C-alpha positions in Angstrom: -76.9 -15.2 4.6 -73.9 -13.1 3.5 -73.0 -9.7 4.6 -72.7 -7.2 1.5 -69.5 -5.5 1.5 -69.8 -1.6 1.4 -66.2 -0.5 1.4 -64.5 0.6 -1.9 -61.2 -0.6 -1.0 -59.3 -3.3 -2.8 -59.4 -6.4 -1.5 -55.6 -6.8 -1.1 -55.4 -3.8 1.1 -57.3 -5.4 3.9 -53.8 -7.3 4.7 -51.8 -4.5 6.5 -48.7 -6.8 6.2 -49.2 -6.9 2.4 -49.7 -3.2 2.3 -46.3 -2.6 4.1 -44.5 -5.0 2.0 -45.7 -3.6 -1.3 -44.8 0.1 0.2 -41.3 -1.1 1.1 -40.8 -2.8 -2.3 -41.5 0.5 -4.3 -39.6 2.5 -1.8 -36.5 0.3 -2.3 -36.7 0.2 -5.9 -36.8 4.0 -5.9 -33.9 4.4 -3.7 -32.0 2.0 -5.8 -32.7 3.9 -9.0 -31.8 7.1 -7.5 -28.5 5.8 -6.0 -27.4 4.2 -9.3 -28.7 6.9 -11.7 -29.3 10.2 -9.9 -27.0 10.5 -6.6 -23.8 12.6 -7.3 -21.8 10.7 -4.8 -22.0 7.0 -6.0 -18.7 5.4 -7.0 -18.6 5.5 -10.5 -15.6 3.4 -11.2 -14.9 1.2 -14.3 -14.0 -2.2 -12.5 -12.6 -3.9 -15.5 -11.3 -2.9 -19.0 -13.3 -3.6 -22.2 -12.2 -6.9 -22.8 -11.2 -8.4 -19.3 -9.8 -11.8 -19.2 -12.7 -14.4 -18.1 -10.8 -17.4 -17.3 -8.9 -17.7 -13.7 -5.6 -16.9 -14.0 -4.4 -19.8 -11.6 -6.5 -22.8 -10.0 -5.3 -23.1 -6.3 -5.3 -26.3 -4.5 -8.3 -26.8 -2.3 -6.1 -26.8 0.9 -4.6 -23.6 0.1 -7.6 -21.4 1.0 -6.6 -18.5 -1.2 -9.9 -16.7 -0.6 -10.6 -17.2 3.2 -11.1 -14.3 5.6 -12.0 -11.4 3.2 -12.8 -8.3 5.2 -16.1 -6.5 4.4 -16.4 -2.8 3.2 -19.2 -0.5 4.2 -19.0 2.5 1.9 -21.1 2.7 -1.0 -20.3 6.1 -2.1 -17.4 8.4 -2.9 -17.0 12.1 -2.3 -14.4 12.0 -5.1 -15.3 9.0 -7.6 -12.5 8.1 -10.0 -13.3 7.6 -13.8 -11.1 5.3 -15.4 -10.1 5.8 -19.0 -10.5 3.3 -22.0 -8.2 0.4 -21.3 -6.6 0.5 -24.6 -6.1 4.2 -24.5 -4.5 3.9 -21.4 -2.6 1.1 -22.5 -1.1 2.8 -25.4 -0.4 6.1 -23.4 1.6 4.3 -20.9 3.4 2.2 -23.1 4.4 5.2 -25.4 5.7 7.0 -22.3 7.6 4.0 -21.5 9.2 4.0 -24.8 10.0 7.5 -25.5 10.7 8.9 -22.2 14.2 10.2 -21.4 14.1 8.4 -18.0 16.0 10.6 -15.4 14.7 9.3 -12.3 18.2 7.4 -11.4 20.3 9.6 -13.7 20.1 12.3 -11.4 20.0 10.4 -8.2 23.2 8.7 -7.3 23.6 6.2 -4.3 26.4 5.7 -1.9 28.2 2.4 -2.4 30.3 0.4 0.1 29.7 -2.1 2.8 28.2 -1.8 6.3 27.0 -3.9 9.2 23.5 -3.4 8.0 21.7 -3.4 4.7 20.6 0.2 5.0 24.0 1.3 6.3 22.8 2.2 9.9 23.4 6.0 9.6 22.8 8.5 12.5 19.9 10.6 12.7 22.0 13.7 11.9 23.4 12.1 8.9 20.2 10.8 7.6 18.6 14.3 7.9 21.4 15.7 6.1 20.3 14.1 2.8 16.7 15.7 3.0 17.7 18.8 0.8 18.9 17.4 -2.4 19.8 19.8 -5.3 19.1 18.1 -8.6 22.5 18.2 -9.9 24.7 15.0 -10.9 27.3 13.7 -8.5 25.2 14.2 -5.4 24.8 10.7 -3.5 22.4 9.5 -1.1 22.1 6.4 1.1 19.6 4.0 -0.4 20.2 0.6 1.1 22.3 -2.4 -0.5 25.2 -1.9 1.7 25.0 -5.6 1.9 23.9 -7.9 -1.2 20.3 -8.5 -1.6 20.3 -12.1 -1.6 18.3 -13.4 -4.7 19.5 -15.8 -7.6 21.2 -14.2 -10.5 18.5 -15.3 -13.0 15.9 -13.2 -10.9 18.2 -10.2 -10.8 18.6 -10.2 -14.6 15.0 -10.5 -15.2 14.4 -7.8 -12.8 16.6 -5.3 -14.6 15.1 -6.5 -17.9 11.5 -5.1 -16.6 11.5 -1.7 -18.5 7.7 -0.6 -18.0 5.2 -1.1 -15.2 6.2 -3.5 -12.4 3.7 -4.8 -9.8 5.5 -6.1 -6.5 4.4 -7.8 -3.2 6.0 -9.6 -0.6 5.3 -12.5 2.0 7.5 -13.4 4.9 7.0 -16.1 7.5 4.1 -17.4 5.6 1.9 -14.5 6.9 -0.5 -14.1 3.8 -1.9 -16.0 0.7 -1.0 -15.4 -2.7 -4.0 -13.7 -4.5 -4.3 -13.3 -7.9 -5.4 -9.7 -9.5 -9.0 -9.5 -11.1 -10.2 -7.5 -13.9 -6.9 -7.6 -16.0 -7.0 -6.6 -19.6 -6.0 -9.3 -22.2 -2.6 -7.5 -22.7 -1.8 -6.7 -19.1 -0.3 -10.3 -18.3 2.3 -9.9 -21.1 3.0 -5.9 -20.7 3.4 -5.9 -16.9 6.0 -7.5 -14.5 4.5 -9.1 -11.6 6.9 -10.0 -8.8 6.1 -11.7 -5.3 9.3 -11.7 -3.0 9.0 -14.6 -0.4 11.5 -16.0 2.4 12.2 -19.6 2.8 9.4 -20.0 5.3 6.8 -18.9 2.8 8.4 -20.9 0.1 8.2 -24.2 1.9 4.5 -23.4 2.6 4.0 -23.0 -1.2 5.9 -26.1 -1.8 3.8 -27.9 0.7 0.7 -27.1 -1.2 2.5 -28.1 -4.3 2.1 -24.4 -5.7 5.8 -24.2 -6.9 8.4 -26.4 -7.7 10.9 -27.9 -5.0 13.8 -27.5 -7.8 15.6 -24.3 -7.0 17.0 -23.9 -10.3 13.5 -23.8 -11.8 11.8 -20.7 -12.3 8.8 -20.6 -10.2 5.5 -18.8 -10.9 2.0 -19.0 -9.2 -0.6 -17.4 -11.9 0.8 -13.9 -12.9 3.4 -13.9 -10.0 6.9 -14.6 -10.6 8.1 -16.1 -7.0 11.4 -14.7 -5.8 13.1 -16.3 -3.0 14.9 -13.8 -0.5 17.4 -15.7 1.6 17.2 -14.1 5.3 21.0 -14.3 5.7 22.6 -10.8 5.8 19.3 -9.0 6.0 17.3 -8.1 9.1 16.1 -10.4 11.9 12.6 -8.6 11.8 10.7 -9.8 8.8 8.5 -6.6 8.6 11.8 -4.9 7.9 12.8 -7.2 5.2 9.5 -6.7 3.5 10.1 -2.9 3.5 13.2 -3.4 1.0 10.9 -4.3 -1.9 8.3 -1.9 -0.8 10.5 1.2 -0.9 13.4 0.4 -2.8 11.5 -0.9 -5.9 13.4 1.5 -8.1 16.8 0.0 -7.3 15.6 -3.6 -7.6 13.9 -2.7 -11.0 16.2 0.1 -12.2 14.9 0.3 -15.6 11.1 0.3 -14.8 9.2 3.5 -15.2 6.0 2.9 -12.9 5.1 0.6 -10.1 2.7 -0.6 -7.8 3.2 -2.0 -4.5 0.4 -4.2 -3.2 0.4 -5.6 0.4 0.0 -9.4 0.3 -3.4 -9.0 2.1 -4.8 -7.0 -0.8 -6.1 -8.2 -4.0 -6.5 -6.0 -7.0 -9.6 -5.8 -8.9 -8.8 -3.1 -11.3 -6.3 -3.3 -14.1 -2.8 -1.7 -13.1 -2.8 0.2 -16.1 -6.2 1.8 -15.6 -5.1 2.6 -12.0 -1.6 4.1 -12.8 -3.2 6.0 -15.6 -6.1 7.6 -13.8 -4.4 8.1 -10.4 -0.9 9.1 -11.4 -0.7 10.2 -15.0 -4.0 12.0 -15.3 -3.4 13.6 -11.9 0.3 14.7 -12.9 1.8 13.3 -9.6 4.9 11.5 -8.7 3.0 9.0 -6.3 -0.6 8.0 -5.2 -1.5 6.8 -2.0 -4.7 6.3 0.0 -5.2 8.4 3.0 -5.9 6.4 6.3 -9.7 5.7 7.2 -9.3 7.0 10.8 -6.2 9.4 11.6 -5.2 12.7 9.9 -2.1 13.4 12.2 1.1 11.6 12.7 0.9 11.7 16.3 -2.4 9.9 16.3 -1.1 7.0 14.4 1.9 6.9 16.7 -0.4 6.7 19.8 -2.5 4.0 18.1 0.7 2.0 17.2 1.7 2.2 21.1 -2.0 1.5 22.4 -2.5 -1.3 20.0 1.0 -2.8 20.4 1.8 -2.6 16.6 5.3 -2.4 17.8 7.0 -3.7 20.8 9.4 -0.6 21.9 7.0 1.9 23.0 9.9 4.0 24.5 11.4 3.9 20.9 8.5 5.2 19.4 8.4 8.1 21.8 11.9 8.8 21.1 11.2 8.9 17.3 8.4 11.2 17.6 10.4 13.6 19.9 13.0 13.5 17.3 10.7 14.4 14.7 9.1 17.3 16.7 12.4 18.7 17.5 13.3 18.7 13.9 10.4 20.3 12.3 7.5 17.9 12.1 4.2 19.9 12.2 0.7 18.5 12.8 -1.5 18.5 9.8 -3.5 21.7 9.0 -5.7 22.7 6.0 -2.7 25.0 4.9 -0.6 21.9 3.8 -1.0 21.0 0.3 -2.2 17.4 1.3 -5.4 16.3 2.7 -3.7 14.0 5.6 -0.5 13.3 7.3 -1.1 9.6 7.6 -1.6 7.1 4.6 -2.8 3.7 4.1 0.3 2.3 2.6 -1.0 -1.1 1.4 -1.1 0.3 -1.9 1.3 2.7 -3.3 1.4 3.9 -7.1 4.5 5.5 -8.1 6.3 7.1 -11.1 9.8 6.6 -10.8 11.0 10.2 -10.8 13.8 12.0 -9.2 11.4 13.0 -6.2 9.8 9.7 -5.8 13.1 7.8 -5.7 14.5 10.5 -3.2 11.3 10.1 -0.9 11.7 6.1 -1.1 15.4 6.4 0.0 14.7 8.8 2.8 11.9 6.9 4.1 13.6 3.6 3.8 16.6 5.2 6.0 14.1 6.3 8.5 12.6 2.8 8.7 15.8 1.1 9.4 16.8 4.0 11.9 13.8 3.7 14.1 11.2 0.8 13.0 9.4 -0.8 10.3 6.2 1.3 10.8 6.0 3.2 7.6 3.2 5.5 8.5 5.3 7.3 11.1 7.8 9.0 9.3 5.9 9.4 6.1 4.8 13.1 6.7 8.0 14.0 8.1 10.0 12.9 5.1 7.5 14.2 2.8 7.2 17.5 4.1 10.7 18.3 4.7 12.4 16.9 1.8 13.4 18.8 -1.2 12.6 18.6 -4.3 9.0 18.4 -3.2 6.9 15.6 -4.1 3.9 15.9 -6.1 1.4 13.3 -4.3 -2.1 12.3 -4.8 -3.6 11.0 -1.6 -6.9 9.7 -2.7 -10.3 8.8 -0.8 -10.5 5.8 1.3 -13.5 4.9 -0.8 -11.5 4.7 -3.9 -9.0 2.3 -2.0 -11.9 0.0 -1.1 -13.2 -0.1 -4.8 -9.9 -0.9 -6.4 -8.8 -3.7 -4.0 -10.2 -6.4 -1.5 -8.5 -6.8 1.9 -8.0 -10.1 3.5 -7.1 -11.1 6.9 -3.6 -12.5 7.4 -3.0 -16.2 7.9 -4.1 -17.5 11.2 -2.4 -20.9 11.2 0.2 -22.5 9.4 -1.7 -25.1 7.7 0.5 -27.9 8.9 3.7 -26.4 7.6 6.6 -26.7 10.1 8.4 -23.3 10.3 10.3 -21.3 12.7 8.3 -18.2 12.8 9.7 -15.3 14.9 7.2 -14.1 17.5 6.8 -10.3 18.4 8.5 -9.4 21.6 6.7 -8.6 24.5 5.5 -5.1 24.5 7.5 -2.9 26.9 5.9 -0.2 28.9 6.9 3.3 28.3 8.7 4.9 31.4 6.2 7.7 31.4 2.8 8.3 29.5 3.1 8.2 25.5 3.3 11.8 24.6 0.9 13.5 27.0 1.0 17.1 27.2 2.7 18.6 30.5 5.4 15.8 30.7 8.2 18.0 29.3 8.0 16.1 26.1 9.6 18.0 22.9 6.1 17.4 21.3 4.1 19.3 23.9 3.8 22.3 21.4 3.1 20.0 18.5 0.3 18.4 20.5 -1.1 21.7 21.6 -1.3 22.8 17.7 -2.7 19.6 16.6 -5.4 20.1 19.5 -5.9 23.8 18.6 -4.7 25.1 21.8 -1.4 26.6 20.7 -0.9 30.4 21.8 1.5 31.1 18.9 
């Protein structure tokens, strides 16, 4: 004989697990709906133009491994989301500016000519600093590299001079990265934008090994949208990172007729159309340059200490000398009174309008990198804050950076290609603790201000 049920509960609620699952499902749906429609901090980006290219720009050989080792991101919301304009409006506006602007970027900035022992001229610290105050008049010359010939082919040089609008540049030396095709391009972008990838002989051999480029040197080589430009290492720097600094910061000299540029580290893959990036982050913000702030550090000294601690540069005593030189000559720690949200950028992506201020900043920064080391985050704030004319800069949020590009790890092995990679020198120990208060360092007062302990 059966037992009569007296409870009014639905039968499915007798299973606790089922009830919990149902509750979790409805809670998750509610939160997802709130995040996508209601939350004011959601990253509301337009990832692609109205008519993006759907087909792959280039099909890689399976052995090349273009998309290995992507680094994950963890931020799903933004404090300052960026809203991209309509692709066709952005394209029209930038092209009209390129055609009609009275381009004064290089006209008011003249460069010292001549020959020297190094590509950048190897100027003394005092001499380099003397160019920071630059009156905007014709005839004033500044050092800006090219004291040796930049070793590329004549055909590449002519093509670069003929690039008159927006140029995207990147570089791979010592076969350190893969060539990655940008995503989310509008239909007209591949025909309206110049894409240039600078490589050395080691990288070129790797591309030839994977049958991505021709072995005939006279032939123009391209991989997808990227035009491949071989840079001979003769007459440049022994350090490959310093050779990569040349196209990164002297783009206005390599492309003298371009109006805008975007530098993209080879470890990065753009996922937003370049016209949308320039229009939203530079044109609409009315700035000379746009760059992401660093995800961890705000003060230059923090970056310097991390550089020494994590052995990002081998000469720790040289790092200390660099920071003490800047402290002695006016470097101040970041404070809210500065017109910039940070003193430390993430320089993997740099968007520029080729104005007088931007070109001067690029020249001065390059000179500091040759004078000390290729760690470009260390002289960044010093040059930016002390140069004249002042730079209008958009230092956007890290969340924006992570939404417009995907970061990948560097190559871990050489994929069977024989090369003569230059290994970094063994890290030297500093003679004393790196910039610690109480050691008599010229940066003692700087550190006290940075830590909020200054008595001034």
